[in-house]
N, C-alpha and C positions, 0 to 999 in steps of 0.2 A: 699509342703515337705521339701524342703531347708531350705525355711523361717522360719518354726516350727524346725526343729533340731537345727539352729543357734541360736534363742531365747531361745530354752530350755536352750543350753549350757550356754548361755549367764547368765541365773536366776543361774542356779548350781553354775556358777564361784559367780558371786552378793552371793548369800547366804552363800558362803565357806568365804567371804572376811568377813562379817560382822559377821560369828561363831567365825571367826578367832580376828578380833576387840571385840566381848563380851569377849572371852577369856582375851583379851590382858587389859581390864578394870578389869573382874576380880580379875586375879593378882593383879593391882597395887590397888586392894581394899584389898586384903588378904596380904598387905607389913608386914614384919615382923618389930622387934623395932630398934629404932633406931640405935643401936650400940649391932647388936647381941653378944649372948654368945660366946666363943670359940669354935670351934669345937673338939670333944671329941674324940681321938684314945685311940681304944683298942682292948686286944688281939684277941675278937671275929668278925674282920673284917680287912682286907686287902688291900682293895680299897674302896677310898671312893671319890663322885663327889662332887667339891668343888663348884657350881654354884650358891647355894642358901646359901652360908655362904664366901661368898667373899662383898667388899662392893668397890664403884668404882666413881673414881673423874674421872672427864672429863677433858683435860687441850687443851682450842681451842686456846690458841697462844703457844703451844708448847713451854712455856719457862721454867717452873717450874722444881725445882730439888729436888730430896731424900731428900735434908738437909730442903727445904719446903713442903715438902708433909709430912715427918715426925714429923714436927715444931707444936703445938696447935693451932695454926692458922687454919691447914687447916684439923683438926682432925675429925671437925663435918661437914665438908661439901662431906667426903664421904658418896655416900647411898646405903642401902644395895640391894644389885641381890634378884629380884624374878621367875628368871629364871635357869632351870638347864644348860642349857647353855646359856649366856649371849649374846647379839647380839645387837651391834649399829649402823648394817646397814651399807650406805657408806656413811663414814665420814672421814674428813680431820686432825679429832682433834687427840690430843695422850690422850690414857687412862691410868689411873692408877689404880690399884688394891691394896687392903688389904684383907690381912686376919689372924685370931688368929688361933692356934694352942693349943691344950692343952692335953699331950701327957700322955697315962694312962695306955699304953702299956708296955710289956718287950724288945718293938724295939726301940731302941735309931737311927737307920739311915730309913729314908723313902726317897721315889723319888718323886719330884711334875715333873707331865707332862703336857705341852700343847700340844694337841692331835690334832691342826693343823701346818702341816708342810711346807706353803707356806707365814705365817706369817712373814712382811719383817724383823722388829726387835721384839726382845725382851729380857727385861733387868729386872734379879732377882734382891732384893737386901734385904740380911740377915744380922740383925742389929749383933753388937760385942757382945759377952756376958757380958763385962767391960759398955756397953752401950754408948761406946764414937764413933760409926762411924758405917757402913755396909760395909759388904764383896760383891762385885758387880758381877753378871756374864751378860755380853753382849753377847749377839748373834742374830742368826734370817737368813732369807731365803738370804739376799743380803748381808751375813758377811760372811767369810770361815766357811766351815765345823769343821774346830780344834776349831773352837771358843765355839763348846756346849761340855756342862759340860760332858755327856752321849754321847758316838756316836749310835744315832738311829735315827729312820725317821722323828721321834717329837723332841719335844724340851724338853728335860728331865733335871732336878737338882737334886743335891744330897743335902737331907737335915740332917743336926744331931739336934735330938731334943731330950734332955735327958728326961728318963723316969720321969712321973711326974712333965716337965716342962712344959712352955706355952712361945710361938714365935709368934712372928708378923711379916708377910713377908710383902712385898713390891714387887709389879712388874709394869713396865712401856711397852704398846703397842704402837706400833708406824705401822700402816698398810694404806696404801691408798686406799684399795679396802674394800671390804664389811668385817665389824671384826665381828669376832666369838671369846668368850674366852673361849673354852672348858677345863678345868680345871680339870685333876684329881690327888690323892693323891696314890699310891703305896708302898707296903714296894717290895725289893729290887727282891727276890723270885718271887712274885707274876707279877711282870712288865716282867720280863724277860719271865716267862711263857707267857704271855699275847702277847709280843713283838715275841715270836717263832709262835703263831697262826698267827699274823697278816701277817708275813711273808709267811709262807705257804702259805695263803689263797689268798695275790697277786702274788704267784708264779705260784699257781696253773691259776689262773687266766689269767696271761700274757703267762704262756704256752698254754690254749688254746688259748687265742687270736691269739699266733702267727701262729697255725695248722692253725684256720679258715683263718685268713688273707691270707695266702699262698694259701689255699686252693681258698678262694673266687677269689684272683689272679688268679692262674694257670685257673681258671674253666672259668673266665671273658676271658682268651687269647682261652684256648678253644674254647669257645660256643659263643665268639665275643658277649657276655653280656656286657652292658653299666653297668647294673643293681649290677650285682657281681661286674664290677671296682669300682663304688662309695662307694660301701660298704666295698670292702675290703682297698679301701685308708683310711676309715671312720675308721675303727680298725685299721688302722696303726697309724695316729694320736690320735686316743683315748688312743691308750697304750702307746705313747708318749707321750701325756697331762697330764697323770695321776702317770707315773713315774716322770714328774717334779714337780706336786704338792705333790705326794705322801714323795717326798724326794730320791728316787733310785739316779737320777741323780747328786743329791747334794751328795749324801755318797759315791757313786759307782764309777759314772762316772769322773763329773767335780766336783772337792770341791767348786772351787772357780767358781760361776757364777756371781757373783753381779749382774750387772745391765739388764745382759742376762738373768738372771731370769724372769724376765718382760714382755721382750722382746718373748722368746721363750712361757710364758705361753699364753700371748692374741693371738700370733701367733698361735699357734697349736689350740688352741680355734675356732681361726675365721673359720679355717682349715677344722675341724671335720664340723663344724655346715653349711657350704657349701657342705662338702661331704654328710651328712647327707640329707641334701634338692634335693640335686641332683639324691640320694638313691632311696629317697619318690617318686618324681618326675617320673625317670625313671619307680620306680615298680608302681604306680598308672598310670601311662602310662598319663600323664594328656596334656600332649603338644597333643596328638591326640583326649581325650576322653574329656577334662576340661579346654579348651583351657585360661578359664577366672582365674582360680585357677591356670591354670601355670603362666599366668603373675603375679600373687601376690607370687607368689615363685622365679621367677625370680627376681622380686622387691626385699625379704629377700635377697637372694643371690647378690645383685648388692649391697645393705645397706651394708652387711658383709664386702664384699670387699673393700669399703668407708672406714670403719673404720678400718681394717686393714693396709690400705696406712696409717692413722693418728699415728699407735704406734710409729714409732720413735719421733713426734713430736708433742705429746699431752700427756696430764699429765694420768697416768694408771689407776687412779679413775674413770677419765672420759672413759678412753675406755674399764673399766670393765664394768661400770652402760651402756654402748651400747650396747656391745655384749652380757651382762645379757638378756637384753629388748629384743632383734631382737631373744635372744632363745628363749623365753617363745613367745614373739608373732607369731611365726612361727610356734610354734610346737602347739600352740591352732589354729592356722590356718589348720594345719594339722590336726590335731584331729577333727574338724568338717568337713573336707574332706572326712574322713578316717570313720567318722561314715556314713557319707549319703552312702560313696561305699559300707562300711558294711555292712547293712543294708538290701541290694539286690546283695550283690557280693560272694564270693568263700572263700574260708576257709583259704586261702594264707593272703587273705588281711584283713581279723579278727586280723590274728595275731599281721597283723602292726599294725593295731588302738588298740588291747590290750595291747600290746609295748609303741604303742604313748603315750597312755592313761597315763601309771605307770610312763612315764617318764616326761612327765606335770605334774602331780599330783606333783612329789618328785622337779622339777624343780622348780614350783608355791610357794612351802611352803618353798625351801631352799633363795627364791629372797623374799618373805615376810618377813622371820626370819631376812636375813640380811638384809634388809632394817627397820629393828626395828618395824616393824608393827606388826610381831606373835612371839607367845609363842614357845621357841623350848622344845622339849619332851625328847631328847638325841638322837637322830638319826644324827646329825648334822656331827659327825664323820668318820662315814660310809655313809653320802651320795656320795662319789665320787665313792666309792665300787661301791653303790646300784646300780646306774646310770650308772656305765661302764657293770654291771652285767646285770640290765633290757636294754641296748642299744646291749649288744652281744647276749641276747639270741633271742633279737627280730631279728638281720640283721641272725644269723644263724638259727631259724625257715624259713623267709623269701629265704635263700640262699639253706637250703636244700631242701626247697619246690619247690623251683624253678630249682636243681639240676635234682628232681626226674620227675618236668612236664618234664625239656628235656631229660631226660633217655627216658619216656614214648614217648616224643614226638619224638625222634629220632628212638624208634622200630617203631611207628607207621608209621613212613618217611619209615623204612627201609624196613615194612609191604605192605606199599603202592608200594616203589621201585619197591618190588618183584613181587608183581602183574602186577604191572606196566609195567616190564621188561618181564613178562612172557606174557602180551598181544601185547606186542609189538613184541617178537619175533614171536607171531603165525601169527600177521601182516606182519612180515614182510616175513614168508613162504609164506603166500597167497599171497605179491605184487610177492615174488619169483615166486612162479607157476603161478599168472596173467604175470607177463611180461613175463617168458619163453614162456605161450601160445603165446601173442601176439607178439615175437619174432620169435617165429616156425612159425604162420600164415603170419605173413611178409615173414620171407624165403621160405615160397611154391611159392610166387609171381615173387619169383627170379630163379626157377628153371624151366627147361625145362619139364614140366608135362603137360599131355592131363586134359581137363578140369575137367571130371570125378575122373582123382584120385586127382589134387589140390584141388576140392572142401570135397573128401574124407579126405584128412591128416586134412584139414581145422577144419573139423565139427568135427573130431578126439580130433583135441586140446581145439578146446573150447568147446566142453563136458565134460574132463577134469580137463579145468581151472577152469569151472563154477558148477564142481559137479554136473553134470546133469546127469538123468538117460537114458534119451531120448532127439535124435533132429533132426533138420531137416536142409533143404535149399530148397525152394522155389524160382522158377527164372518164372519172366513174359515172357508169348511169345509174340510174335510179334506184335500181336493185342492189346496188354495191357490191354489186358482184363480176363485173365485166369491166376492161377499160376499154377505151374505143378512142383510137388515134383522132384528134380533134385538128391538126395542124403539124405538120412538117416540113423540113428543109434539109437537102442535100441526098436526101435519101430515094433510092432508085427507085422502078415501081416493084419492082421482086420484094424490096426490102420492106416498102409501103404494105403491100398484101400481105406478108406473113406477121407484120406487128400491127395492122389497122385493128384487129381484135383482140383483146387478151382477158383469160380468165386472171384475177387475183390470184396471185402466187407463181404463176409464170412467167418463164420468161426476167429477163431483167426488170422492166419498169414491174411485171407484177409483184415480184420480191418486193422491191421499193414502197410498194403498197399496201402489201401483207405485214412488212417489217414496220412500217410507218418511219423507216431510216435512211439517210444519204449510204447511198454504194458506188464505191470506187473497184473497178475492174481493169486489171492490166493489160488483159488479154481475154477479148469475147470468146476467144478460139477454145480456149485453155478451160473456161471459167465453167462449172460443172453448173450454175446455174442460169446459165444461155439456152436458149429453144436450139436443140439438134437440130444439125444441119439445115441453116438459115443462110441466107445469102449473106448476110453482114459480117459472118465468123470470116468470110475472105476479103472481105474489102475493107470493113473498119476492124482497128483491135481495142484502143482505149476506150472504158465507156465510165459516163458519170450522171448518176440517176440522183432527183430529189424530190421529194414529197411536196406537192402542192399545195398549201393552210392558206383555212382563211376563218376565220371566226368559229376557232376552237377545229375543224373539220378539216380531212383532208378532201380536195374537189380533184388530185390525179396524180398524174408525174411529169415531173420535167428531166428529158436526158438529152443529155451531148454527148458526141462520141468522134473519136479522129481516126485517120485511115492508118493504116500501117505504117512503120518508120517513124512515126511521129511518138512526141513524149510523152508518157503516162501525163495522169493528174495531178498536180500539186498540192499541199494543203490549204495554202494562201485561195486555189483556183478553187477548190471544194467549199471552203467557207463564203468565198465570193458566189457562187451556183446557191447555195442556202439560202443567201439572203435574197437572192435574183428571184428566188421559188416563193419564197414570202410575198414581194412585190407581184409577182406572175400571179399567186394565188388573189391578192386585191385587185389585180386587174380582171381576173377572171369572174370574181365575186360583182365586179361593179357593173360589169357588162349584162351581166345575169340581172342585175337590180333594174338595169336602164332599160333593159326590153321588157320587165316585168312592168315596169312604172311608165312605158310607153305603151303598153297594151292595156293596164289600167286605164290612162289618159283618152287612150281610143275608145272605149268602152265607154268612160264620162262623156266624151264628145259624143259619139253617138245617143247616148242620153239626153243629154242637152238639148245636140239638132232634134230629135223627137219630142222632148217637149217644148221647144221652140216652135218646131211644125203644130205640135197640136193646138199650142195659146195662140199660134198667129194664123199661119197660114187655112188650119185645117178650118180656126173659126170664120176665119173670110171665104172659104169657097162652101163652109155649111151656108154663109148669108150670101152667100150667090145665089145658092139654092133656091135659098127661103126667098128673095125677091123675083127668081126667075119664075116659080111657082105662082105669084102673086101676081104679077105681068101678064103671066097665061089664063089665070081667072079673070081676070079683068079683060081679057082678050074676050074670053068669050062670053061676059057681059056685057061686052061693047061699052066697056068703061075706058073711055080713050084717055081722059085726063089720069085717071089710077095708073093705069097701063105706064103713060109714060113717065110719070113719078118712078114706076117701079125700074123701068129701063134706066133711067138717069142715075139712082142710086146703086144699081146693078154694076153701070159705068164705073161709077168711083171704088168701089169695095172692088170691082175687078183691077183697078191699077194698083190700090195697094198691095192686093196680093202676089202683083207682077214684080212691086219692088222688095216684098219679102222673100220673094224667089231667087230673085237677084242679087239680094243679101248674102242667102244660103249656100247660092254657087260661089261667089264670093270667097266665101268661110270655107269652103271643101276644096277649093283650089290652093294647091301649094303656096306659100306664103313669100315674098322677094325680098323680104327684111335682112336675111341674115347674107343675101348675096349682092344686093344693092343700096343698102341701109336706109335709115328712116324718111329721108324726103322722096325718095323714090317711089319707096312701100308706100305712104301718104299721097301722093301724086297718083300713084293707081288705083287705089281705093277709090278717090274721090272721082276719077275719069271712069272705072268700074261699075260702082255703083251709084253714086249722086246726081253724076252726068244724064247718064241713061235716064234719070229719072226726073230729068228737067228742070236740077238744082245749079243755079248757077255754085260754082266752087273758085276761090281765091286761095292759093298758097302761099304765104312769104315764109323765108327763108332768112334771118339776117346774122350774119358771119359764117364762116364755116363749122359745119358742124364737126364734131369731133369728140363723140360719147362711146363710153363700154357697150359691149354685147348686152349689160343688164338695164343700164338706164336705156339704148334705143326698145328694147321688147318692151319694157314699163311702161315709156310714151307712147310707144303704137298700141299699145293694147286700152291704156287711157283713150284716145284721141280716137279709136272706133267703137268703143262703149258710147262715147259721148255722140259721136255720130249716129250708131244705131239708135241714139235716144232721142233723138231731132229725126229720123226719119220716121221712128214707129211712131211717134205720139204728137207730133205737131206739124203744122202744115207751112213747112217750109220751104222756100224759092231760094235762099241764099243763107253760104257758109262760108265761112273764114277761118282759116288754120294760120300761125301765123307762132313761129319757133325763133326764142334769140337763145343766145348761148355766150358767156365769155369763161374766162378760166375759174370765178366762185359762184357762178349760178346758169342755171339751165331753166328757162322759160316757156311754156307751150301753152297757148291761148285758143280758144275752138269757140265762136260766137255764129248762130245760128239768128233767122228773124220769126222764129215761129210765133205759137203763142206762148212759149213760159208755162212757167209752172212754180208751186212755193214749196221749194226746198225743205223746208224744215219740215213740210207734214211729208215728201215722199220720202226722205231718207229714214223718219221714222218706223216707216214701214218697210224700207230697206229695198224698195223699186228700185227698178230703171235702173240696175245696175251700180248705183252710185256707191254704194259700200264697197263691190269690189274697187272702183277706182281707187278709192281714199287708201283701201288698204294696200295697193301698189304703191302711192306714192309716200305711204311714209314707210313703207318695208326700207325705202332709199332714203331715208330721213330729211321727204320733202312734205308740202303740203297740200291739200286741194282746196278750192275755193269754188263756190259754186252761185253765181249772179243771176238769178230769174223772179220773175213777176209775171201772175199770169196776164197775158196780151203784150207782152215786153219782149221777148223773144229771151233766149238764155245764152251764158256766159261760162265757158268752163275755163279754169287757170289751175295751172300746177307747176310749182317750182321746187327743183332741188335742187341738193348741195353740188356744186362742180367739183368740189375735191374730197368729196363721198365715198371712203374705199371701196365700199359694197359696190359702187357704182361705177 
């Protein structure tokens, strides 16, 4: 396909060259007479094309003067022109033109226009009326603007031709680049009207180009588009180049450009070519899609840059030839590529191909004419404007199309972003709900709850997070062969009765337990692993079950079900259930361990009470029994004094036993510490034990007490142990408890007026509970101090850090 398109294009180009050459030969065969008759100027016409009415002489040595040219020796060397706009191509020669005019009109003043503004030197020679010499006007692009006879974009000369007279004019042209000779004759009024129209056309074109250039550059910055950036640069220098070539810079900005005219013309022309190639490459995405063509375009860009580096050092004619060849070759390459892409591409690429085709045709045509190989048909004067307009339209269409595509793409991206945000918000809500459920289940494990309550709370959180209509937790029994329904939610009594006990391997939970993996069922009624004819098959449809793991073993199965008509469980929901099932395992294991710890604690507490009863109350009762026997014997012996002593001792021992029993009764009752706090718990203790033992008590609480549960429990046990010691081992009549707290310090002091003791000696033996009191204080980063002496009472001080994280 690529080969056929390229071959077709080459054949079309060859046929075009042949047709132009044939036209050139035909024109050569239809040459006019050797000495054409003068051009007749009449009242019926205000403008004349002089191309076919001039005679041309080539001066290859650039040595001839007007005297030589006007002499009879050179009169016969002039050759009549056969072109509407004579073109001599790239030549280093000087060309002389001769034109004869016969004025039969009523106008004596006519204006002669050379319609190219970039011709380097243009000289007009008008013979004096007496035939003794010539009136000379010398001007050109390399000369100051004030040398022009008429201030205009082109070169315009005033002619005075009296009616019914004949005049012969001579013009000398010197131009290093492709030489065109577009000559026209106007009446002054007709030229002014034509010039105003031309200025209006260029003004409109420049205005639109400026707007488009600014838009392209701003959009390139806004949209980060290299295509629009290159297009804007191309428009900028295209505008500058036309302002130079059409004479606007010379007339309105820099009247005396001099040699800078040639440098600026070549430099801007090269920049335009580079920008257009970059624009085309970026637009067609050649680097990504067509790497071979991209290398070709890059080669043209490099060649153009190399030519531009020669500008200050190489002859201007050679620079112009090189740039023109690169222009045509690069456009032909882009045309071939554009046709290949356009045949199977979208509308915006076809716009580019169409514009490139017109540009190439105009460029090729002008190159052939200026090279002297083709015949002009009168479009050369407007070629610059035409090429500018075509490039402008092409870039405009591409820019507008890319902007529209960008807007549509942004709208599409905005819509996609909106949909994505909505989906993301839904996912965030779902993830938040799931994480919240996971957190709630995890927090259950840290609470002091019985197993049934912990599993009920966990199942409630799981069912809510999974959007389940029913669920249950089966636990494996001690035999490891039966699953028993520990808790359920949303199941009817019929379903509960059918799944209350399941052998491992039977039913959906039994399958999960046997295979130790997650099970997802789309429809319970059609799944062969379901138990036959269960009520759940009619009420529930989707099912998911996960093994409950803890400590490397499987404790049971967590099951969630949805009613008919609800969606099946997705991958993320299954993953969530797996995570939650592990946390439920922690909850179950924690509840089991807590129950075991509580059972052990009950046994230990019973053993402690038994020891205390044995060590205190039992011994007191034994003493009571012993003194009772002694008193009875004294009574029988008639020893009243001994009997009275025994009765007194018996009363003292009985009172001690009573205090001990009240203490045990208080400890057997449920404490109110958790419900009412430390201060009320201590007040309750003092009222129920010490005050009933006829001990005066005082409780002082300074500042508001704001303690953690751990701190309250530790202080309460320390205070209780201190009070117990005072009650058991000393004759106490007064007890004072003081508690002081602030943000950095917690201090408690228990003082009694008992007999006192030696702390060092007692602590060494580990008696009186002092070791446990000290351990409780040190566990919270505090310290315990005991101040006591025999006969001076006891003072127990405990200090804790109020910022202790464990507290």
